[in-house]
All heavy atoms as an XYZ file, in Angstrom:
814
protein
N     102.475    104.806    105.016
C     102.747    105.110    103.627
C     101.478    105.676    102.995
O     100.415    105.079    103.091
C     103.162    103.821    102.912
C     103.478    104.000    101.459
S     104.348    102.549    100.849
C     103.461    102.285     99.353
N     101.573    106.865    102.330
C     100.389    107.431    101.706
C      99.935    106.558    100.541
O     100.743    105.895     99.890
C     100.858    108.801    101.216
C     102.329    108.694    101.108
C     102.753    107.686    102.124
N      98.628    106.573    100.291
C      98.117    105.772     99.184
C      98.186    106.581     97.895
O      98.091    107.800     97.903
C      96.687    105.331     99.467
O      95.843    106.457     99.557
N      98.350    105.882     96.782
C      98.416    106.495     95.463
C      97.326    105.876     94.605
O      96.867    104.760     94.856
C      99.796    106.260     94.828
C     100.897    107.017     95.504
C     101.538    106.490     96.613
C     101.275    108.269     95.060
C     102.548    107.194     97.260
C     102.279    108.978     95.693
C     102.918    108.453     96.792
N      96.922    106.592     93.579
C      95.920    106.061     92.671
C      96.447    104.808     91.983
O      97.620    104.721     91.642
C      95.550    107.100     91.607
C      94.765    108.259     92.160
C      95.338    109.513     92.322
C      93.435    108.090     92.529
C      94.606    110.574     92.821
C      92.694    109.145     93.033
C      93.286    110.381     93.176
O      92.570    111.423     93.684
N      95.559    103.859     91.764
C      95.911    102.614     91.077
C      95.627    102.720     89.584
O      95.591    101.715     88.877
C      95.125    101.454     91.689
C      95.450    101.226     93.143
C      94.604    100.137     93.787
O      93.826     99.472     93.077
O      94.720     99.967     95.017
N      95.480    103.933     89.101
C      95.086    104.212     87.730
C      96.014    103.581     86.699
O      95.564    103.050     85.687
C      95.044    105.730     87.543
C      94.657    106.278     86.194
C      93.200    105.947     85.919
C      94.857    107.778     86.172
N      97.305    103.584     86.946
C      98.274    103.141     85.941
C      98.464    101.627     85.921
O      99.183    101.105     85.084
C      99.611    103.859     86.141
C      99.412    105.351     86.036
C      99.416    106.156     87.166
C      99.141    105.942     84.809
C      99.182    107.522     87.078
C      98.901    107.303     84.709
C      98.927    108.079     85.839
O      98.684    109.421     85.741
N      97.792    100.917     86.803
C      97.867     99.455     86.777
C      97.189     98.886     85.536
O      97.484     97.771     85.123
C      97.228     98.851     88.025
C      98.023     99.126     89.277
C      97.438     98.411     90.467
N      98.064     98.863     91.707
C      97.806     98.354     92.882
N      96.929     97.374     93.008
N      98.407     98.823     93.953
N      96.280     99.649     84.927
C      95.607     99.175     83.716
C      96.377     99.534     82.445
O      95.949     99.187     81.350
C      94.187     99.723     83.642
O      94.204    101.134     83.565
N      97.535    100.196     82.589
C      98.381    100.483     81.426
C      99.056     99.189     80.969
O      99.006     98.162     81.649
C      99.451    101.520     81.796
O     100.383    100.952     82.710
N      99.685     99.235     79.814
C     100.390     98.055     79.297
C     101.440     97.576     80.288
O     101.537     96.381     80.583
C     101.052     98.378     77.947
O     100.033     98.835     77.047
C     101.723     97.169     77.350
N     102.219     98.503     80.823
C     103.263     98.147     81.787
C     102.662     97.603     83.082
O     103.120     96.586     83.619
C     104.139     99.362     82.085
C     105.323     99.149     83.009
C     106.269     98.100     82.449
C     106.054    100.459     83.236
N     101.609     98.243     83.577
C     100.964     97.789     84.804
C     100.337     96.411     84.651
O     100.416     95.572     85.553
N      99.717     96.154     83.500
C      99.119     94.845     83.239
C     100.190     93.765     83.165
O     100.023     92.672     83.718
C      98.310     94.877     81.927
O      97.294     95.879     82.042
C      97.656     93.543     81.645
N     101.302     94.074     82.504
C     102.406     93.103     82.416
C     102.973     92.808     83.804
O     103.274     91.646     84.130
C     103.500     93.626     81.487
N     103.113     93.837     84.618
C     103.616     93.643     85.981
C     102.659     92.770     86.788
O     103.090     91.819     87.458
C     103.806     94.995     86.681
C     104.218     94.948     88.150
C     105.555     94.239     88.322
C     104.261     96.354     88.729
N     101.380     93.064     86.708
C     100.383     92.280     87.438
C     100.391     90.823     86.991
O     100.344     89.904     87.829
C      98.976     92.891     87.243
O      99.006     94.241     87.696
C      97.929     92.120     88.023
N     100.460     90.588     85.678
C     100.506     89.218     85.155
C     101.750     88.483     85.653
O     101.678     87.315     86.046
C     100.472     89.215     83.625
C      99.131     89.661     83.064
O      98.145     89.719     83.835
O      99.079     89.963     81.849
N     102.891     89.167     85.647
C     104.135     88.548     86.106
C     104.076     88.215     87.597
O     104.517     87.141     88.021
C     105.320     89.478     85.844
O     105.486     89.679     84.458
N     103.516     89.139     88.372
C     103.385     88.884     89.804
C     102.453     87.702     90.059
O     102.732     86.869     90.934
C     102.881     90.133     90.530
C     103.870     91.301     90.598
C     103.179     92.555     91.115
C     105.082     90.952     91.440
N     101.370     87.604     89.300
C     100.450     86.463     89.442
C     101.169     85.142     89.145
O     100.980     84.154     89.869
C      99.249     86.612     88.510
C      98.258     87.658     88.990
O      98.308     88.030     90.182
O      97.428     88.105     88.164
N     101.995     85.134     88.109
C     102.750     83.919     87.778
C     103.711     83.551     88.894
O     103.858     82.363     89.237
C     103.513     84.112     86.469
C     102.638     84.114     85.234
C     103.434     84.330     83.952
O     104.654     84.035     83.942
O     102.834     84.796     82.972
N     104.382     84.545     89.460
C     105.321     84.284     90.555
C     104.610     83.757     91.800
O     105.127     82.879     92.499
C     106.116     85.549     90.880
C     107.126     85.981     89.824
C     107.656     87.377     90.132
C     108.265     84.974     89.733
N     103.420     84.279     92.057
C     102.634     83.784     93.201
C     102.228     82.332     92.951
O     102.376     81.475     93.833
C     101.389     84.668     93.434
C     101.794     86.046     93.949
C     100.435     83.987     94.421
C     100.667     87.066     93.947
N     101.719     82.039     91.745
C     101.280     80.679     91.406
C     102.426     79.675     91.487
O     102.232     78.531     91.888
C     100.655     80.647     90.004
C      99.360     81.431     89.890
C      98.280     80.934     90.831
O      98.104     79.736     91.030
N      97.570     81.862     91.455
N     103.630     80.114     91.119
C     104.796     79.232     91.163
C     105.371     79.121     92.576
O     106.290     78.330     92.813
C     105.870     79.739     90.202
N     104.857     79.907     93.509
C     105.330     79.847     94.881
C     106.625     80.598     95.128
O     107.259     80.421     96.166
N     107.016     81.472     94.188
C     108.269     82.226     94.344
C     108.121     83.465     95.224
O     109.101     83.914     95.818
C     108.823     82.631     92.979
C     109.226     81.463     92.133
N     110.229     80.581     92.486
C     108.744     81.024     90.948
C     110.350     79.652     91.556
N     109.454     79.889     90.609
N     106.912     84.037     95.267
C     106.664     85.191     96.135
C     105.313     85.014     96.808
O     104.482     84.223     96.366
C     106.699     86.544     95.364
C     105.546     86.632     94.354
C     108.047     86.782     94.706
C     105.382     88.011     93.737
N     105.102     85.788     97.879
C     103.828     85.741     98.590
C     102.888     86.808     98.017
O     103.355     87.798     97.430
C     104.029     86.023    100.087
O     104.507     87.372    100.231
C     105.006     85.042    100.708
N     101.592     86.644     98.197
C     100.661     87.689     97.765
C     100.938     89.038     98.445
O     100.755     90.089     97.829
C      99.290     87.136     98.178
C      99.464     85.654     98.176
C     100.885     85.439     98.647
N     101.408     88.995     99.687
C     101.721     90.242    100.388
C     102.867     90.993     99.709
O     102.839     92.219     99.613
C     102.084     89.959    101.855
C     100.933     89.439    102.687
C     100.679     87.934    102.498
O     101.483     87.216    101.898
N      99.544     87.473    102.982
N     103.867     90.256     99.235
C     104.969     90.904     98.525
C     104.474     91.486     97.202
O     104.876     92.590     96.818
C     106.112     89.908     98.273
C     107.316     90.470     97.504
C     107.913     91.676     98.237
C     108.369     89.387     97.311
N     103.598     90.781     96.515
C     103.043     91.289     95.252
C     102.293     92.594     95.490
O     102.415     93.544     94.696
C     102.126     90.245     94.625
N     101.551     92.678     96.585
C     100.830     93.907     96.919
C     101.814     95.046     97.179
O     101.618     96.174     96.719
C      99.897     93.689     98.128
C      98.736     92.782     97.718
C      99.394     95.019     98.686
C      97.900     92.286     98.876
N     102.901     94.754     97.883
C     103.924     95.774     98.135
C     104.548     96.261     96.826
O     104.793     97.457     96.654
C     105.019     95.227     99.051
C     104.595     95.063    100.486
C     105.717     94.484    101.342
O     106.503     93.656    100.897
N     105.768     94.927    102.590
N     104.800     95.342     95.907
C     105.380     95.714     94.606
C     104.408     96.619     93.846
O     104.808     97.645     93.281
C     105.727     94.459     93.778
C     106.094     94.834     92.348
C     106.862     93.688     94.437
N     103.125     96.276     93.833
C     102.138     97.095     93.130
C     101.984     98.473     93.777
O     101.845     99.482     93.071
C     100.789     96.377     93.085
C     100.725     95.191     92.131
C      99.424     94.429     92.314
C     100.891     95.639     90.690
N     102.035     98.539     95.094
C     101.973     99.841     95.771
C     103.190    100.696     95.433
O     103.071    101.903     95.233
C     101.832     99.647     97.279
C     100.471     99.133     97.692
C     100.368     98.774     99.158
O     101.408     98.724     99.856
O      99.228     98.530     99.616
N     104.363    100.078     95.351
C     105.566    100.817     94.962
C     105.468    101.282     93.513
O     105.877    102.389     93.181
C     106.818     99.959     95.163
C     108.108    100.678     94.801
C     108.351    101.923     95.648
O     108.273    101.879     96.867
N     108.644    103.038     95.005
N     104.905    100.440     92.651
C     104.690    100.807     91.244
C     103.775    102.037     91.173
O     104.083    102.996     90.449
C     104.080     99.627     90.487
C     103.627     99.969     89.089
C     104.542    100.087     88.054
C     102.285    100.163     88.806
C     104.122    100.403     86.774
C     101.859    100.468     87.533
C     102.781    100.592     86.516
O     102.365    100.901     85.244
N     102.663    102.023     91.910
C     101.740    103.164     91.923
C     102.470    104.436     92.330
O     102.317    105.487     91.697
C     100.578    102.915     92.892
C      99.703    101.739     92.499
O      99.671    101.371     91.315
O      99.053    101.171     93.413
N     103.269    104.347     93.379
C     104.012    105.499     93.886
C     105.041    105.983     92.865
O     105.132    107.175     92.582
C     104.720    105.130     95.196
C     105.552    106.240     95.775
C     106.273    105.811     97.035
C     107.159    106.928     97.546
N     108.041    106.511     98.613
N     105.799    105.064     92.299
C     106.868    105.430     91.364
C     106.322    106.074     90.098
O     106.872    107.069     89.617
C     107.697    104.196     91.006
O     108.347    103.702     92.152
N     105.247    105.529     89.554
C     104.664    106.105     88.341
C     104.124    107.501     88.639
O     104.355    108.444     87.880
C     103.560    105.196     87.764
C     102.795    105.902     86.659
C     104.158    103.906     87.240
N     103.430    107.647     89.745
C     102.883    108.947     90.117
C     103.987    109.990     90.288
O     103.889    111.108     89.777
C     102.080    108.816     91.406
O     101.576    110.063     91.801
N     105.049    109.618     90.993
C     106.157    110.559     91.211
C     106.890    110.878     89.919
O     107.271    112.023     89.681
C     107.116    109.998     92.254
C     106.533    110.020     93.660
C     107.434    109.376     94.695
O     108.455    108.754     94.330
O     107.102    109.483     95.892
N     107.091    109.882     89.064
C     107.783    110.115     87.796
C     106.986    111.069     86.914
O     107.546    111.994     86.313
C     108.032    108.792     87.070
N     105.687    110.857     86.825
C     104.867    111.748     86.005
C     104.814    113.150     86.589
O     104.792    114.137     85.856
C     103.457    111.175     85.857
C     103.354    109.920     84.997
C     101.953    109.348     85.056
C     103.767    110.194     83.566
N     104.820    113.240     87.892
C     104.761    114.538     88.548
C     106.075    115.306     88.430
O     106.074    116.521     88.219
C     104.408    114.347     90.016
O     104.387    115.570     90.684
N     107.202    114.603     88.549
C     108.506    115.267     88.628
C     109.306    115.282     87.333
O     110.137    116.157     87.141
C     109.355    114.604     89.717
C     108.713    114.700     91.080
O     108.013    115.654     91.384
N     108.925    113.690     91.904
N     109.098    114.324     86.462
C     109.958    114.177     85.288
C     109.333    114.666     83.984
O     110.048    115.103     83.097
C     110.364    112.707     85.099
C     111.037    112.084     86.298
C     112.421    112.592     86.491
C     113.089    111.853     87.650
N     114.354    112.424     88.006
N     108.032    114.580     83.854
C     107.383    114.945     82.598
C     107.116    116.441     82.594
O     106.410    116.964     83.456
C     106.067    114.162     82.400
C     105.366    114.601     81.121
C     106.342    112.671     82.371
N     107.690    117.125     81.611
C     107.541    118.574     81.523
C     106.740    118.993     80.296
O     106.463    120.165     80.106
C     108.928    119.247     81.465
C     109.813    118.914     82.657
C     109.224    119.394     83.954
C     110.147    119.059     85.108
N     109.484    118.957     86.365
N     106.370    118.052     79.430
C     105.636    118.363     78.206
C     104.239    118.869     78.539
O     103.615    118.435     79.498
C     105.552    117.129     77.315
N     103.762    119.793     77.728
C     102.415    120.314     77.869
C     101.726    120.231     76.517
O     102.368    120.291     75.476
C     102.445    121.764     78.355
C     102.952    121.900     79.764
C     102.822    123.312     80.254
C     103.344    123.382     81.678
N     103.131    124.682     82.279
N     100.431    120.103     76.560
C      99.651    120.033     75.337
C      98.340    120.776     75.532
O      97.865    120.921     76.662
C      99.369    118.585     74.961
N      97.772    121.241     74.440
C      96.420    121.777     74.480
C      95.525    120.808     73.725
O      95.954    120.161     72.760
C      96.325    123.179     73.842
O      96.773    123.103     72.487
C      97.176    124.172     74.589
N      94.294    120.698     74.186
C      93.342    119.775     73.582
C      92.109    120.562     73.175
O      91.571    121.328     73.981
C      92.925    118.666     74.581
C      91.956    117.697     73.924
C      94.121    117.948     75.141
N      91.686    120.375     71.920
C      90.444    120.971     71.442
C      89.608    119.869     70.832
O      90.127    118.993     70.145
C      90.714    122.061     70.406
C      91.320    123.307     70.988
C      91.409    124.397     69.963
C      92.016    125.639     70.597
N      92.065    126.754     69.640
N      88.322    119.894     71.102
C      87.411    118.906     70.557
C      86.037    119.105     71.164
O      85.790    120.064     71.898
N      85.136    118.185     70.884
C      83.780    118.247     71.431
C      83.729    117.424     72.704
O      83.998    116.223     72.689
C      82.772    117.712     70.425
C      81.358    117.788     70.937
C      80.363    117.249     69.949
C      78.977    117.358     70.579
N      78.077    116.370     70.059
N      83.378    118.089     73.804
C      83.280    117.397     75.088
C      81.973    116.622     75.106
O      80.887    117.195     75.144
C      83.339    118.398     76.243
C      83.291    117.824     77.649
C      84.458    116.875     77.875
C      83.314    118.949     78.679
N      82.103    115.286     75.057
C      80.922    114.437     75.015
C      80.387    114.135     76.394
O      79.197    114.296     76.666
N      81.244    113.710     77.295
C      80.848    113.323     78.648
C      81.876    113.887     79.620
O      83.069    113.902     79.327
C      80.828    111.782     78.798
C      79.807    111.160     77.849
C      80.532    111.370     80.231
C      79.894    109.643     77.787
N      81.412    114.338     80.766
C      82.325    114.695     81.843
C      81.674    114.339     83.167
O      80.457    114.353     83.298
C      82.712    116.175     81.804
C      81.580    117.139     82.080
C      81.351    117.620     83.351
C      80.746    117.556     81.045
C      80.322    118.504     83.609
C      79.711    118.439     81.283
C      79.496    118.909     82.566
O      78.477    119.777     82.817
N      82.510    113.947     84.122
C      81.994    113.642     85.461
C      83.101    113.864     86.487
O      84.285    113.791     86.166
C      81.432    112.232     85.540
C      82.428    111.116     85.512
C      81.758    109.757     85.648
N      80.904    109.432     84.536
C      81.264    108.711     83.485
N      82.475    108.221     83.412
N      80.417    108.462     82.524
N      82.668    114.116     87.720
C      83.591    114.313     88.836
C      83.097    113.448     89.981
O      81.972    113.609     90.461
C      83.624    115.787     89.257
C      84.554    116.073     90.391
C      85.926    116.041     90.197
C      84.076    116.379     91.648
C      86.801    116.312     91.243
C      84.933    116.647     92.699
C      86.295    116.614     92.484
N      83.925    112.510     90.394
C      83.547    111.601     91.472
C      84.798    111.221     92.257
O      85.819    110.850     91.662
C      82.885    110.354     90.884
S      82.320    109.190     92.118
N      84.736    111.323     93.567
C      85.847    110.945     94.452
C      87.153    111.632     94.057
O      88.208    111.013     93.976
C      86.039    109.428     94.466
C      84.859    108.682     95.039
O      84.164    109.268     95.889
O      84.639    107.523     94.639
N      87.088    112.932     93.798
C      88.258    113.740     93.421
C      88.900    113.310     92.111
O      90.095    113.524     91.896
C      89.324    113.735     94.534
C      88.914    114.602     95.717
O      88.135    115.552     95.519
O      89.391    114.332     96.833
N      88.142    112.673     91.237
C      88.653    112.245     89.931
C      87.742    112.814     88.847
O      86.532    112.581     88.843
C      88.698    110.705     89.813
C      89.169    110.283     88.430
C      89.601    110.118     90.887
N      88.330    113.580     87.923
C      87.613    114.082     86.758
C      87.791    113.087     85.619
O      88.890    112.600     85.378
C      88.172    115.425     86.305
C      87.672    116.596     87.073
C      88.343    117.281     88.045
C      86.402    117.234     86.923
N      87.554    118.309     88.517
C      86.356    118.307     87.838
C      85.293    117.005     86.105
C      85.256    119.135     87.956
C      84.196    117.835     86.222
C      84.186    118.892     87.148
N      86.703    112.821     84.897
C      86.754    111.999     83.696
C      86.100    112.784     82.563
O      84.978    113.278     82.714
C      86.009    110.668     83.898
O      86.576    109.987     85.011
C      86.106    109.789     82.667
N      86.816    112.912     81.454
C      86.321    113.615     80.277
C      86.398    112.675     79.079
O      87.419    112.004     78.898
C      87.180    114.845     79.952
C      87.323    115.817     81.084
C      88.406    115.752     81.941
C      86.376    116.808     81.287
C      88.549    116.654     82.987
C      86.507    117.714     82.324
C      87.600    117.634     83.178
N      85.356    112.646     78.267
C      85.405    111.944     76.985
C      85.283    113.025     75.923
O      84.271    113.731     75.849
C      84.286    110.899     76.846
C      84.325    110.267     75.467
C      84.431    109.825     77.927
N      86.334    113.164     75.112
C      86.397    114.207     74.095
C      86.322    113.545     72.723
O      87.095    112.631     72.425
C      87.692    115.036     74.227
C      87.724    116.153     73.190
C      87.833    115.604     75.635
N      85.390    114.018     71.900
C      85.232    113.489     70.550
C      85.989    114.356     69.561
O      86.010    115.573     69.680
C      83.747    113.422     70.196
C      82.958    112.505     71.127
C      81.460    112.649     70.980
O      80.993    113.451     70.150
O      80.748    111.948     71.721
N      86.630    113.718     68.591
C      87.424    114.383     67.554
C      88.425    115.387     68.133
O      88.478    116.541     67.712
C      86.508    115.077     66.540
C      85.591    114.103     65.855
O      86.040    113.061     65.373
N      84.305    114.412     65.814
N      89.231    114.948     69.105
C      90.187    115.882     69.715
C      91.386    116.160     68.808
O      91.794    115.323     68.011
C      90.644    115.139     70.962
C      90.557    113.703     70.563
C      89.339    113.614     69.677
N      91.911    117.355     68.951
C      93.182    117.738     68.336
C      94.117    118.092     69.478
O      93.800    118.939     70.303
C      93.022    118.946     67.403
O      92.094    118.611     66.377
C      94.352    119.344     66.786
N      95.252    117.410     69.527
C      96.273    117.666     70.538
C      97.378    118.483     69.901
O      97.915    118.098     68.864
C      96.860    116.356     71.076
C      95.874    115.522     71.831
C      95.080    114.599     71.177
C      95.741    115.666     73.200
C      94.166    113.822     71.872
C      94.832    114.895     73.911
C      94.047    113.975     73.244
N      97.719    119.608     70.517
C      98.795    120.451     70.012
C      99.931    120.440     71.020
O      99.764    120.850     72.163
C      98.299    121.877     69.778
C      97.273    121.964     68.672
C      96.847    123.379     68.407
C      95.791    123.382     67.316
N      95.365    124.730     66.983
N     101.080    119.939     70.565
C     102.294    119.922     71.362
C     103.214    121.013     70.832
O     102.859    121.742     69.913
C     102.970    118.553     71.274
C     102.096    117.426     71.755
C     101.341    116.686     70.863
C     102.020    117.114     73.101
C     100.528    115.651     71.303
C     101.211    116.091     73.557
C     100.466    115.357     72.645
N     104.430    121.117     71.352
C     105.357    122.163     70.916
C     105.596    122.141     69.410
O     105.518    123.162     68.756
C     106.697    122.023     71.645
C     106.593    122.405     73.113
O     105.675    123.171     73.459
O     107.418    121.929     73.900
N     105.894    120.970     68.852
C     106.256    120.880     67.442
C     105.426    119.859     66.688
O     105.828    119.423     65.609
C     107.743    120.520     67.304
C     108.650    121.495     68.003
N     108.842    122.782     67.566
C     109.378    121.383     69.140
C     109.661    123.414     68.379
N     110.004    122.581     69.363
N     104.289    119.475     67.231
C     103.537    118.389     66.617
C     102.059    118.506     66.966
O     101.696    118.930     68.058
C     104.087    117.050     67.128
C     103.474    115.843     66.503
C     104.080    114.547     67.049
O     105.066    114.602     67.803
O     103.552    113.497     66.705
N     101.213    118.129     66.020
C      99.773    118.035     66.259
C      99.339    116.615     65.940
O      99.899    115.965     65.060
C      99.000    118.994     65.345
C      99.272    120.440     65.659
O      99.822    120.764     66.693
N      98.892    121.317     64.752
N      98.337    116.142     66.646
C      97.801    114.820     66.369
C      96.302    114.828     66.671
O      95.827    115.639     67.462
C      98.532    113.715     67.162
O      98.110    112.445     66.706
C      98.282    113.840     68.642
N      95.573    113.921     66.030
C      94.128    113.848     66.219
C      93.718    112.418     66.552
O      94.508    111.487     66.404
C      93.384    114.302     64.947
O      93.749    113.439     63.869
C      93.705    115.740     64.588
N      92.473    112.267     66.963
C      91.911    110.949     67.255
C      90.400    111.033     67.056
O      89.834    112.124     66.930
C      92.234    110.527     68.684
N      89.752    109.884     67.030
C      88.289    109.867     66.938
C      87.665    110.208     68.282
O      86.705    110.971     68.358
C      87.788    108.493     66.486
C      88.200    108.161     65.062
O      88.343    109.102     64.255
O      88.379    106.973     64.762
N      88.217    109.622     69.336
C      87.688    109.833     70.680
C      88.792    109.549     71.681
O      89.615    108.667     71.454
C      86.520    108.880     70.943
C      85.771    109.127     72.229
C      84.729    108.069     72.500
C      83.543    108.197     71.578
N      82.436    107.286     71.963
N      88.810    110.284     72.778
C      89.801    110.053     73.818
C      89.138    110.225     75.191
O      88.231    111.034     75.360
C      91.020    110.998     73.661
C      90.642    112.428     73.930
C      92.167    110.587     74.553
N      89.583    109.388     76.129
C      89.114    109.500     77.513
C      90.267    110.064     78.342
O      91.368    109.510     78.339
C      88.704    108.120     78.044
C      88.203    108.133     79.463
C      87.799    106.723     79.875
C      87.295    106.623     81.269
N      86.940    105.240     81.635
N      90.011    111.138     79.029
C      91.019    111.786     79.860
C      90.591    111.636     81.321
O      89.471    112.010     81.671
C      91.188    113.269     79.501
C      91.602    113.422     78.036
C      92.179    113.954     80.436
C      91.565    114.848     77.529
N      91.470    111.086     82.144
C      91.209    110.946     83.574
C      92.211    111.808     84.308
O      93.415    111.669     84.123
C      91.329    109.466     84.013
C      91.060    109.343     85.502
C      90.381    108.589     83.210
N      91.708    112.722     85.130
C      92.577    113.643     85.865
C      92.324    113.485     87.363
O      91.181    113.546     87.817
C      92.299    115.073     85.432
N      93.398    113.268     88.109
C      93.313    113.035     89.555
C      94.149    114.067     90.287
O      95.166    114.522     89.779
C      93.857    111.652     89.908
S      93.175    110.311     88.938
N      93.731    114.407     91.497
C      94.573    115.236     92.351
C      95.800    114.443     92.724
O      95.717    113.243     92.968
C      93.825    115.638     93.624
C      92.776    116.684     93.366
O      92.888    117.464     92.442
N      91.739    116.687     94.180
N      96.943    115.094     92.786
C      98.168    114.413     93.205
C      98.065    114.099     94.685
O      97.727    114.962     95.494
C      99.381    115.302     92.925
C     100.666    114.607     93.255
N     101.248    114.705     94.481
C     101.464    113.810     92.520
C     102.361    114.008     94.496
N     102.503    113.449     93.312
N      98.322    112.847     95.049
C      98.267    112.453     96.466
C      99.656    112.452     97.034
O     100.585    112.040     96.432
C      97.688    111.051     96.612
C      96.198    110.997     96.397
C      95.719    109.598     96.716
C      94.242    109.469     96.614
N      93.767    108.142     96.967
């Protein structure tokens, strides 16, 4: 089975899943090996869903504060970004963008 980035495990949904799996392990309802399989499937499913289902595009303008490239992962910190979508614009004080090659 190919490996997928574990990036989305730190999302709200990924954190809730991890917490629930930890509770199930502590209660003796599942094994740690099964929890690992569930998390690997979660990584795969999120990656495939974002790759195949999301068609929205946006442009981002702002001041690039920090950027780095390490292990095929780009990280950008943009200050005062403006996001332009098809019918909507939004702003923020600062945003961190992590971009990975699709595995």
